[in-house]
DRENLOLO-997902 format. One record per residue (C-alpha): residue in three letters; chain; z, x, y. Coordinates in pm, whole numbers, plus 50000, padded with zeros to 5 digits. Layout:
+------+------+-------+-------+-------+
: code : unit :     Z :     X :     Y :
+------+------+-------+-------+-------+
:  ALA :    A :     Z :     X :     Y :
...
+------+------+-------+-------+-------+
//
This chain:
+------+------+-------+-------+-------+
: code : unit :     Z :     X :     Y :
+------+------+-------+-------+-------+
:  MET :    A : 60168 : 42457 : 41486 :
:  ASP :    A : 60220 : 42132 : 41670 :
:  THR :    A : 60497 : 42123 : 41930 :
:  ASN :    A : 60494 : 41748 : 41988 :
:  PRO :    A : 60845 : 41662 : 42124 :
:  ASN :    A : 60843 : 41333 : 41930 :
:  LEU :    A : 60871 : 41535 : 41608 :
:  ALA :    A : 61230 : 41625 : 41701 :
:  THR :    A : 61344 : 41272 : 41609 :
:  MET :    A : 61118 : 41219 : 41309 :
:  ARG :    A : 61218 : 41230 : 40944 :
:  GLU :    A : 60954 : 41135 : 40691 :
:  PRO :    A : 60818 : 41267 : 40362 :
:  CYS :    A : 60574 : 41556 : 40355 :
:  GLU :    A : 60242 : 41430 : 40218 :
:  ASN :    A : 60207 : 41742 : 40008 :
:  CYS :    A : 60546 : 41797 : 39841 :
:  SER :    A : 60692 : 41446 : 39906 :
:  LYS :    A : 61018 : 41599 : 40031 :
:  ASP :    A : 61168 : 41485 : 40360 :
:  ILE :    A : 61071 : 41667 : 40679 :
:  PHE :    A : 61379 : 41750 : 40885 :
:  THR :    A : 61389 : 41810 : 41259 :
:  HIS :    A : 61469 : 42181 : 41230 :
:  GLN :    A : 61171 : 42256 : 41006 :
:  LYS :    A : 60836 : 42391 : 41118 :
:  VAL :    A : 60551 : 42146 : 41067 :
:  LEU :    A : 60177 : 42115 : 41100 :
:  MET :    A : 60016 : 41798 : 41235 :
:  CYS :    A : 59650 : 41707 : 41203 :
:  SER :    A : 59510 : 41644 : 41550 :
:  SER :    A : 59275 : 41380 : 41409 :
:  CYS :    A : 59470 : 41164 : 41160 :
:  ASN :    A : 59826 : 41275 : 41260 :
:  LYS :    A : 59913 : 41375 : 40904 :
:  ILE :    A : 60235 : 41582 : 40905 :
:  LEU :    A : 60325 : 41847 : 40650 :
:  HIS :    A : 60580 : 42123 : 40617 :
:  HIS :    A : 60436 : 42439 : 40762 :
:  LYS :    A : 60452 : 42616 : 40425 :
:  CYS :    A : 60281 : 42317 : 40257 :
:  GLY :    A : 60011 : 42282 : 40518 :
:  LYS :    A : 59905 : 42642 : 40568 :
:  ASN :    A : 59660 : 42618 : 40276 :
:  ILE :    A : 59554 : 42260 : 40353 :
:  PHE :    A : 59517 : 42274 : 40732 :
:  GLU :    A : 59259 : 42473 : 40925 :
:  TYR :    A : 59291 : 42593 : 41283 :
:  ASP :    A : 58990 : 42522 : 41503 :
:  GLN :    A : 58997 : 42782 : 41778 :
:  THR :    A : 58711 : 42615 : 41966 :
:  VAL :    A : 58941 : 42325 : 42060 :
:  ASP :    A : 59280 : 42493 : 41998 :
:  GLN :    A : 59388 : 42232 : 41740 :
:  TRP :    A : 59483 : 42199 : 41372 :
:  PHE :    A : 59298 : 41970 : 41129 :
:  CYS :    A : 59363 : 41875 : 40768 :
:  CYS :    A : 59083 : 41957 : 40526 :
:  ASP :    A : 58983 : 41591 : 40491 :
:  CYS :    A : 58932 : 41546 : 40864 :
:  ARG :    A : 58780 : 41890 : 40897 :
:  ALA :    A : 58513 : 41799 : 40642 :
:  MET :    A : 58416 : 41487 : 40841 :
:  LYS :    A : 58448 : 41640 : 41185 :
:  VAL :    A : 58141 : 41740 : 41384 :
:  VAL :    A : 58245 : 42074 : 41528 :
:  THR :    A : 58165 : 42118 : 41895 :
:  TYR :    A : 58251 : 42410 : 42118 :
:  SER :    A : 58397 : 42369 : 42465 :
:  PRO :    A : 58474 : 42677 : 42674 :
:  PHE :    A : 58678 : 42451 : 42904 :
:  SER :    A : 58927 : 42318 : 42647 :
:  SER :    A : 59215 : 42524 : 42787 :
:  ILE :    A : 59152 : 42435 : 43153 :
:  SER :    A : 59369 : 42167 : 43311 :
:  TYR :    A : 59437 : 42073 : 43673 :
:  ASN :    A : 59750 : 42209 : 43839 :
:  LYS :    A : 59841 : 42021 : 44156 :
:  TYR :    A : 60023 : 42329 : 44288 :
:  SER :    A : 59711 : 42544 : 44256 :
:  PRO :    A : 59497 : 42603 : 44567 :
:  ASP :    A : 59178 : 42560 : 44363 :
:  ASP :    A : 58934 : 42281 : 44442 :
:  PRO :    A : 59039 : 41958 : 44259 :
:  GLU :    A : 58677 : 41835 : 44265 :
:  ALA :    A : 58579 : 42136 : 44053 :
:  TYR :    A : 58843 : 42038 : 43797 :
:  ALA :    A : 58713 : 41681 : 43798 :
:  GLU :    A : 58366 : 41810 : 43709 :
:  ILE :    A : 58512 : 42023 : 43430 :
:  GLU :    A : 58697 : 41720 : 43289 :
:  LYS :    A : 58369 : 41525 : 43275 :
:  ILE :    A : 58208 : 41804 : 43077 :
:  LYS :    A : 58509 : 41837 : 42845 :
:  ASN :    A : 58497 : 41465 : 42765 :
:  SER :    A : 58122 : 41475 : 42714 :
:  LEU :    A : 58152 : 41762 : 42466 :
:  LYS :    A : 58444 : 41595 : 42291 :
:  ASN :    A : 58240 : 41280 : 42230 :
:  CYS :    A : 57935 : 41456 : 42085 :
:  GLN :    A : 57796 : 41290 : 41772 :
:  HIS :    A : 57584 : 41427 : 41492 :
:  MET :    A : 57237 : 41273 : 41472 :
:  SER :    A : 56968 : 41322 : 41210 :
:  ASN :    A : 56599 : 41358 : 41298 :
:  LYS :    A : 56552 : 40996 : 41191 :
:  LEU :    A : 56816 : 40871 : 41436 :
:  ILE :    A : 56681 : 41088 : 41717 :
:  ASN :    A : 56329 : 40958 : 41658 :
:  ALA :    A : 56461 : 40603 : 41680 :
:  LYS :    A : 56584 : 40670 : 42033 :
:  ASN :    A : 56359 : 40574 : 42320 :
:  PHE :    A : 56368 : 40885 : 42534 :
:  GLY :    A : 56130 : 41146 : 42663 :
:  PHE :    A : 55916 : 41241 : 42959 :
:  ASP :    A : 55929 : 41005 : 43255 :
:  LYS :    A : 56212 : 40795 : 43108 :
:  ARG :    A : 56579 : 40762 : 43202 :
:  PRO :    A : 56831 : 40892 : 43137 :
:  LEU :    A : 56721 : 41252 : 43103 :
:  ALA :    A : 56701 : 41385 : 42748 :
:  ILE :    A : 56841 : 41738 : 42722 :
:  PHE :    A : 56828 : 41977 : 42427 :
:  SER :    A : 57070 : 42271 : 42414 :
:  ASN :    A : 57054 : 42554 : 42163 :
:  ASN :    A : 57215 : 42894 : 42110 :
:  ILE :    A : 56902 : 43050 : 41968 :
:  ASP :    A : 57056 : 43389 : 41880 :
:  GLY :    A : 56741 : 43580 : 41977 :
:  MET :    A : 56402 : 43450 : 42089 :
:  ALA :    A : 56216 : 43717 : 41893 :
:  GLN :    A : 56384 : 43618 : 41567 :
:  ASN :    A : 56424 : 43241 : 41598 :
:  PHE :    A : 56182 : 43100 : 41857 :
:  ASP :    A : 55918 : 42994 : 41603 :
:  THR :    A : 56179 : 42821 : 41385 :
:  ALA :    A : 56325 : 42630 : 41681 :
:  LEU :    A : 55977 : 42526 : 41794 :
:  ALA :    A : 55893 : 42401 : 41444 :
:  LYS :    A : 56209 : 42188 : 41435 :
:  LEU :    A : 56134 : 42039 : 41776 :
:  SER :    A : 55784 : 41950 : 41658 :
:  LEU :    A : 55939 : 41721 : 41394 :
:  LEU :    A : 56075 : 41494 : 41668 :
:  ARG :    A : 55862 : 41204 : 41791 :
:  ASN :    A : 55996 : 41226 : 42147 :
:  LYS :    A : 55999 : 41522 : 42381 :
:  PHE :    A : 56310 : 41632 : 42565 :
:  ASP :    A : 56293 : 41658 : 42944 :
:  ILE :    A : 56486 : 41985 : 42949 :
:  LEU :    A : 56551 : 42255 : 42690 :
:  ALA :    A : 56852 : 42479 : 42760 :
:  ILE :    A : 56856 : 42805 : 42563 :
:  THR :    A : 57132 : 43067 : 42541 :
:  GLU :    A : 57147 : 43411 : 42380 :
:  THR :    A : 56776 : 43465 : 42434 :
:  ASN :    A : 56826 : 43843 : 42412 :
:  ILE :    A : 56523 : 43897 : 42637 :
:  ASN :    A : 56455 : 43981 : 42999 :
:  GLU :    A : 56295 : 43739 : 43244 :
:  SER :    A : 55976 : 43947 : 43245 :
:  HIS :    A : 55915 : 43857 : 42879 :
:  LYS :    A : 55942 : 43479 : 42917 :
:  ASP :    A : 55566 : 43421 : 42898 :
:  LEU :    A : 55571 : 43548 : 42542 :
:  TYR :    A : 55762 : 43230 : 42454 :
:  LYS :    A : 55568 : 42945 : 42612 :
:  ILE :    A : 55613 : 42586 : 42495 :
:  PRO :    A : 55325 : 42341 : 42554 :
:  GLY :    A : 55415 : 42078 : 42812 :
:  TYR :    A : 55694 : 42283 : 42968 :
:  SER :    A : 55748 : 42524 : 43255 :
:  SER :    A : 56039 : 42767 : 43238 :
:  ASN :    A : 56284 : 42988 : 43424 :
:  PHE :    A : 56492 : 43264 : 43265 :
:  ASN :    A : 56791 : 43477 : 43361 :
:  SER :    A : 56763 : 43823 : 43203 :
:  LYS :    A : 57009 : 43949 : 42945 :
:  TYR :    A : 57293 : 44171 : 43061 :
:  PRO :    A : 57172 : 44532 : 43113 :
:  ASN :    A : 57192 : 44751 : 42802 :
:  LYS :    A : 57317 : 44458 : 42594 :
:  HIS :    A : 57084 : 44399 : 42301 :
:  LYS :    A : 57240 : 44085 : 42154 :
:  GLY :    A : 57432 : 43779 : 42273 :
:  SER :    A : 57296 : 43756 : 42628 :
:  GLY :    A : 57026 : 43586 : 42835 :
:  ILE :    A : 56957 : 43225 : 42937 :
:  GLY :    A : 56639 : 43020 : 42956 :
:  ILE :    A : 56558 : 42670 : 43081 :
:  TYR :    A : 56239 : 42486 : 42987 :
:  PHE :    A : 56156 : 42171 : 43182 :
:  ASN :    A : 55883 : 41909 : 43184 :
:  GLU :    A : 55577 : 42071 : 43342 :
:  MET :    A : 55546 : 41770 : 43575 :
:  TYR :    A : 55876 : 41875 : 43737 :
:  ASN :    A : 55921 : 42139 : 44004 :
:  GLY :    A : 56205 : 42378 : 43927 :
:  ASN :    A : 56345 : 42651 : 44152 :
:  ILE :    A : 56630 : 42889 : 44074 :
:  ILE :    A : 56944 : 42847 : 44288 :
:  ASP :    A : 57032 : 43212 : 44345 :
:  GLU :    A : 57387 : 43160 : 44466 :
:  LEU :    A : 57479 : 42971 : 44147 :
:  THR :    A : 57295 : 43203 : 43909 :
:  MET :    A : 57484 : 43509 : 43787 :
:  ILE :    A : 57530 : 43747 : 43497 :
:  SER :    A : 57832 : 43961 : 43412 :
:  PRO :    A : 58022 : 44068 : 43098 :
:  ASP :    A : 58236 : 43753 : 43139 :
:  ILE :    A : 57991 : 43478 : 43236 :
:  GLU :    A : 57619 : 43401 : 43250 :
:  THR :    A : 57472 : 43111 : 43446 :
:  LEU :    A : 57129 : 42979 : 43538 :
:  PHE :    A : 57098 : 42687 : 43781 :
:  LEU :    A : 56782 : 42512 : 43897 :
:  GLU :    A : 56704 : 42256 : 44163 :
:  ILE :    A : 56460 : 42023 : 43991 :
:  SER :    A : 56250 : 41767 : 44172 :
:  TYR :    A : 56018 : 41493 : 44049 :
:  LYS :    A : 55866 : 41195 : 44233 :
:  GLY :    A : 56097 : 41243 : 44531 :
:  ILE :    A : 56411 : 41274 : 44319 :
:  LYS :    A : 56609 : 41602 : 44326 :
:  PHE :    A : 56892 : 41710 : 44102 :
:  ILE :    A : 57073 : 42027 : 44000 :
:  PHE :    A : 57066 : 42141 : 43638 :
:  GLY :    A : 57255 : 42441 : 43509 :
:  VAL :    A : 57339 : 42632 : 43193 :
:  VAL :    A : 57666 : 42820 : 43157 :
:  TYR :    A : 57733 : 43069 : 42878 :
:  ARG :    A : 58059 : 43250 : 42803 :
:  PRO :    A : 58010 : 43579 : 42615 :
:  PRO :    A : 58273 : 43580 : 42336 :
:  SER :    A : 58362 : 43941 : 42416 :
:  GLY :    A : 58422 : 43862 : 42783 :
:  ASN :    A : 58751 : 43809 : 42965 :
:  LEU :    A : 58847 : 43440 : 42942 :
:  LYS :    A : 59053 : 43445 : 43264 :
:  ASN :    A : 58763 : 43592 : 43460 :
:  PHE :    A : 58532 : 43329 : 43309 :
:  HIS :    A : 58760 : 43048 : 43426 :
:  GLN :    A : 58775 : 43191 : 43776 :
:  HIS :    A : 58397 : 43225 : 43796 :
:  ILE :    A : 58325 : 42880 : 43655 :
:  GLU :    A : 58563 : 42712 : 43899 :
:  LYS :    A : 58376 : 42877 : 44187 :
:  VAL :    A : 58040 : 42775 : 44040 :
:  PHE :    A : 58141 : 42409 : 44008 :
:  SER :    A : 58292 : 42409 : 44355 :
:  MET :    A : 57972 : 42554 : 44503 :
:  SER :    A : 57746 : 42321 : 44302 :
:  SER :    A : 57947 : 42017 : 44414 :
:  SER :    A : 57910 : 42112 : 44780 :
:  LYS :    A : 57538 : 42187 : 44737 :
:  ALA :    A : 57475 : 41852 : 44573 :
:  THR :    A : 57626 : 41658 : 44864 :
+------+------+-------+-------+-------+
//
């Protein structure tokens, strides 16, 4: 339910029942088109998107490309002792995820990207198990004319010692093992152009019930950069995740300088 203070002075017809909306009544507002309905009228027309903590009408929901951001609830508090630079990095990621666009294979193939070109082309996928879905993911990637520089994989459900069972031609790889005794929903892998050198940054790489990370220092032709994958286990503690990720971004910012 939207708590926009401007609604307190608004009086307009509900788009569902056509009756006036009064200031004391509960309402629902679409976060995309700003359509306003009585709460009782909108509960069967609106859908709540927990990934972004917003309500959308069915029309907008049908057209919306759903993206997930684990940082949607994080905002900077000037009275907090936390590092403001870490929040700035989180804001960049939030905006990047918010502006994601759906692209067909045809549109992707029309793009001029790939090995030894700029900017870097990065592919990210929650694979939900390498054993079950690796071959399918590889087949889909083979349909693309260009090759991505980096492939970021989450929920591998394997240990680092098994990574050579899942080689991809033209790529080297580093993996962070799944959480001990967890059979599903854990593990991270990063594939990168075999012409690159990639080394794990131990102090930024971690695994716990609340957060999993894998960070690499990648170098190529004298250029070095840090690339990382962060995964939040849905069953983990969100507050602990936020605390860990703030530390990770703070440490990565200082390491990059």
